[in-house]
C-alpha positions as CSV (number, residue, x, y, z in Angstrom):
1,M,236.7,122.9,154.5
2,S,233.0,122.7,154.4
3,I,230.8,119.7,154.7
4,D,227.4,119.6,153.1
5,T,224.5,117.4,154.1
6,D,225.5,114.6,151.6
7,D,229.0,114.5,153.0
8,A,227.6,114.4,156.6
9,V,225.5,111.4,155.7
10,A,228.5,109.6,154.1
11,L,230.6,110.4,157.3
12,A,227.8,109.1,159.5
13,V,227.8,105.8,157.7
14,V,231.6,105.4,157.7
15,A,232.1,106.7,161.3
16,G,229.1,105.0,162.7
17,I,228.0,108.2,164.5
18,G,224.5,108.1,163.4
19,L,222.6,110.0,160.8
20,A,220.9,112.4,163.2
21,A,224.2,113.4,164.7
22,A,225.8,113.9,161.3
23,V,222.9,116.1,160.1
24,E,223.1,118.2,163.3
25,L,226.9,118.6,162.7
26,S,226.2,119.7,159.2
27,K,223.6,122.3,160.4
28,L,226.0,123.7,163.0
29,R,228.8,124.1,160.4
30,R,226.4,125.8,158.0
31,L,225.3,128.2,160.7
32,D,228.9,128.9,161.6
33,R,229.6,129.8,158.0
34,I,226.6,132.1,157.9
35,G,227.7,133.7,161.2
36,Q,231.2,134.3,159.9
37,H,229.8,136.0,156.8
38,V,227.5,138.2,158.9
39,N,230.4,139.2,161.2
40,E,232.5,140.1,158.2
41,L,229.7,142.3,156.7
42,T,229.1,143.9,160.1
43,A,232.7,144.7,160.7
44,E,233.1,146.3,157.3
45,N,230.4,148.9,157.7
46,A,229.3,148.7,161.3
47,L,230.0,152.4,162.0
48,D,229.1,153.9,158.5
49,D,225.8,155.3,159.7
50,V,227.0,156.5,163.1
51,R,227.8,160.2,163.3
52,R,230.3,161.4,165.9
53,L,229.4,164.6,167.7
54,L,230.2,167.1,170.4
55,I,227.8,169.0,172.6
56,V,229.3,172.4,173.2
57,D,228.6,175.6,175.1
58,V,228.8,178.1,172.2
59,E,228.7,181.0,174.6
60,D,232.1,180.1,176.0
61,G,234.0,180.5,172.7
62,P,234.1,183.0,169.8
63,D,234.5,180.3,167.2
64,G,231.2,178.5,167.9
65,Y,232.8,175.6,169.7
66,G,233.6,176.9,173.2
67,T,233.6,174.4,176.0
68,I,233.0,170.7,175.1
69,L,230.3,169.6,177.5
70,A,229.9,166.0,176.1
71,K,231.2,163.7,173.4
72,G,229.1,161.1,171.7
73,A,227.4,159.8,168.6
74,Q,224.1,159.8,166.7
75,F,222.9,156.4,165.6
76,P,220.8,155.7,162.4
77,S,217.6,155.8,164.4
78,G,218.4,159.4,165.4
79,T,219.1,158.5,169.0
80,I,222.0,160.4,170.5
81,A,224.2,158.9,173.2
82,V,226.9,161.0,175.0
83,E,229.4,160.8,177.8
84,W,229.7,164.0,179.7
85,N,233.0,165.9,180.0
86,R,233.1,166.1,183.8
87,M,236.0,168.5,183.7
88,A,233.8,171.1,181.9
89,F,231.9,171.6,185.2
90,E,232.9,173.4,188.4
91,E,234.6,171.0,190.9
92,D,231.6,171.0,193.2
93,E,229.2,170.2,190.3
94,R,231.2,167.3,188.9
95,T,230.2,163.7,189.4
96,E,232.8,161.2,190.7
97,N,232.1,158.7,187.9
98,A,231.4,158.9,184.2
99,V,227.9,159.9,183.2
100,M,226.1,158.8,180.0
101,S,223.0,160.3,178.6
102,Q,220.7,159.4,175.8
103,Y,218.4,161.6,173.7
104,G,215.8,160.9,171.0
105,S,217.0,163.6,168.6
106,V,219.3,166.6,168.1
107,A,216.6,168.9,169.3
108,D,216.0,166.9,172.4
109,A,219.8,166.9,173.2
110,E,220.1,170.6,172.7
111,E,217.0,171.4,174.8
112,A,218.0,169.1,177.6
113,T,221.7,170.1,177.8
114,G,221.5,173.8,177.0
115,G,224.3,173.2,174.5
116,T,224.7,173.0,170.8
117,V,225.3,169.7,168.9
118,R,228.2,169.9,166.5
119,F,228.9,166.9,164.2
120,V,232.5,165.9,163.8
121,E,233.4,165.0,160.2
122,G,236.2,162.7,159.2
123,E,238.5,160.7,161.5
């Protein structure tokens, strides 16, 4: 049930809560409806423009995929964010905790990692 400004004024008079309070209540409810609509739209297509990817060491494999060095995504801005596959590194070169990296473009990611970006299509 939604209450518009006219309903809020009528409620204020009947309930004796005051016109200002009724108007504020009406504004909050309107903002809540707008927020719910935005959330629904965002949930429907939030990841449509995000591309999943792998950074691979192509020299490790004949099929062009080799060892997966990192997994991540490219965002609509072109920015790439990845989490490193710690197990792809020698035990004495591994970090204890997860490591995330961010790059401005595919070229930046490939140059910095020495790997090749491969986009993952589908689910």
